[in-house]
ZAMARGU-4260 file (C-alpha; in steps of 0.2 Angstrom, whole numbers, plus 5000, padded with zeros to 4 digits):
<rodrens>
0) 4785/5133/4575 | 4780/5151/4574 | 4765/5156/4584 | 4751/5168/4579 | 4755/5186/4580
5) 4773/5185/4575 | 4772/5173/4560 | 4769/5187/4549 | 4784/5196/4556 | 4796/5183/4548
10) 4792/5191/4532 | 4800/5207/4538 | 4816/5197/4541 | 4816/5193/4522 | 4812/5210/4517
15) 4823/5220/4529 | 4837/5207/4534 | 4839/5197/4518 | 4857/5204/4514 | 4864/5201/4531
20) 4853/5188/4539 | 4866/5173/4537 | 4876/5164/4549 | 4884/5179/4558 | 4867/5186/4564
25) 4861/5182/4582 | 4843/5181/4589 | 4847/5198/4597 | 4851/5206/4580 | 4835/5198/4573
30) 4824/5205/4588 | 4832/5222/4585 | 4827/5222/4566 | 4809/5216/4571 | 4808/5230/4584
35) 4804/5217/4598 | 4813/5212/4613 | 4823/5196/4613 | 4812/5189/4626 | 4797/5191/4615
40) 4806/5183/4601 | 4810/5168/4611 | 4792/5166/4616 | 4788/5163/4598 | 4804/5154/4592
45) 4815/5143/4603 | 4831/5148/4593 | 4838/5155/4577 | 4836/5138/4568 | 4817/5138/4570
50) 4817/5156/4562 | 4828/5149/4548 | 4816/5134/4545 | 4801/5146/4545 | 4809/5156/4532
55) 4814/5141/4522 | 4796/5135/4522 | 4791/5152/4515 | 4804/5151/4502 | 4798/5133/4497
60) 4780/5140/4496 | 4785/5154/4485 | 4795/5143/4474 | 4782/5130/4471 | 4769/5144/4468
65) 4780/5150/4453 | 4780/5132/4446 | 4761/5130/4447 | 4750/5133/4432 | 4743/5150/4431
70) 4726/5148/4439 | 4718/5162/4429 | 4724/5156/4412 | 4724/5137/4416 | 4742/5136/4408
75) 4760/5135/4413 | 4772/5150/4410 | 4784/5149/4396 | 4802/5144/4400 | 4807/5162/4399
80) 4793/5168/4411 | 4797/5154/4423 | 4815/5157/4424 | 4812/5176/4427 | 4800/5172/4441
85) 4811/5159/4448 | 4826/5171/4449 | 4815/5184/4458 | 4812/5171/4472 | 4831/5167/4472
90) 4834/5185/4474 | 4821/5187/4488 | 4829/5173/4498 | 4847/5175/4492 | 4854/5173/4510
95) 4848/5155/4510 | 4859/5151/4494 | 4873/5161/4501 | 4873/5152/4518 | 4864/5135/4515
100) 4879/5124/4516 | 4884/5130/4533 | 4865/5131/4539 | 4862/5113/4533 | 4878/5107/4543
105) 4872/5115/4558 | 4854/5110/4558 | 4850/5092/4553 | 4831/5096/4552 | 4835/5110/4539
110) 4846/5098/4529 | 4831/5086/4528 | 4820/5100/4522 | 4833/5105/4509 | 4834/5087/4502
115) 4816/5086/4501 | 4815/5103/4492 | 4828/5098/4479 | 4819/5082/4476 | 4802/5091/4473
120) 4810/5104/4463 | 4817/5091/4451 | 4800/5083/4449 | 4792/5100/4446 | 4805/5105/4433
125) 4803/5088/4424 | 4784/5089/4424 | 4783/5106/4417 | 4796/5101/4404 | 4784/5087/4399
130) 4770/5100/4397 | 4781/5111/4386 | 4785/5096/4375 | 4766/5093/4373 | 4763/5111/4369
135) 4777/5112/4356 | 4787/5124/4366 | 4802/5113/4369 | 4810/5098/4360 | 4808/5081/4367
140) 4824/5074/4376 | 4825/5055/4373 | 4841/5052/4383 | 4837/5050/4402 | 4854/5055/4407
145) 4854/5071/4396 | 4837/5075/4404 | 4845/5073/4421 | 4860/5083/4416 | 4849/5098/4411
150) 4838/5097/4427 | 4854/5097/4438 | 4862/5111/4428 | 4847/5122/4429 | 4845/5119/4448
155) 4863/5120/4452 | 4866/5136/4442 | 4850/5144/4448 | 4853/5141/4467 | 4872/5146/4467
160) 4873/5159/4454 | 4871/5175/4465 | 4883/5167/4478 | 4896/5164/4464 | 4897/5181/4458
165) 4896/5191/4474 | 4909/5195/4487 | 4911/5204/4503 | 4916/5220/4494 | 4904/5218/4480
170) 4887/5211/4484 | 4875/5204/4470 | 4863/5216/4462 | 4848/5214/4451 | 4860/5216/4436
175) 4868/5200/4442 | 4851/5192/4443 | 4848/5196/4425 | 4864/5188/4420 | 4859/5172/4428
180) 4842/5172/4418 | 4852/5175/4403 | 4864/5160/4406 | 4850/5148/4409 | 4841/5154/4394
185) 4856/5151/4383 | 4858/5134/4391 | 4840/5130/4386 | 4840/5138/4369 | 4844/5123/4359
190) 4831/5113/4368 | 4817/5125/4362 | 4807/5121/4346 | 4812/5130/4330 | 4796/5140/4332
195) 4800/5146/4349 | 4819/5150/4348 | 4816/5167/4339 | 4807/5173/4355 | 4822/5168/4366
200) 4835/5175/4354 | 4825/5191/4354 | 4826/5192/4373 | 4844/5188/4373 | 4848/5202/4361
205) 4840/5215/4372 | 4848/5208/4388
</rodrens>
């Protein structure tokens, strides 16, 4: 666990190191980026895995904040707004999605956190969908298997999209991010009600 005084510095890792934090980075590299000594870093974190878990917890918090109802308006975002905001979180923590398979295999504690995160994300997605059905934003899906398929496709596509389209020679960009939003919206378009589909089509025409 991070101790007081350096916990906030982990945000700097996300902001400064997000493109190169992955598995190739050592604690010495991280200390250099934070402009502290390796000894000071080890005082707050026993190893790199603890830092990764700290950042993962921050990513989960930011993700769940996106899915929460708007406190000021007392309502959920539209599917379009939710997808756009979710992809911004994916962008901020893209190194996780790039390196998560390796990181999970290396750290069983992180693997358990990841499994719990995916389970909670599915529940949040389905709960939000129920709200959209009640407010005539989306059509009701009566087949449980179809509902599970849509939930899985949205989560799989969202979490792996940037990694799929980037390479060592050509890293992902914000343009790639917008393509991901477009793909998800095209997937969800038929599930919008007739009254809401024109708004989505309009956004897709501009994209």
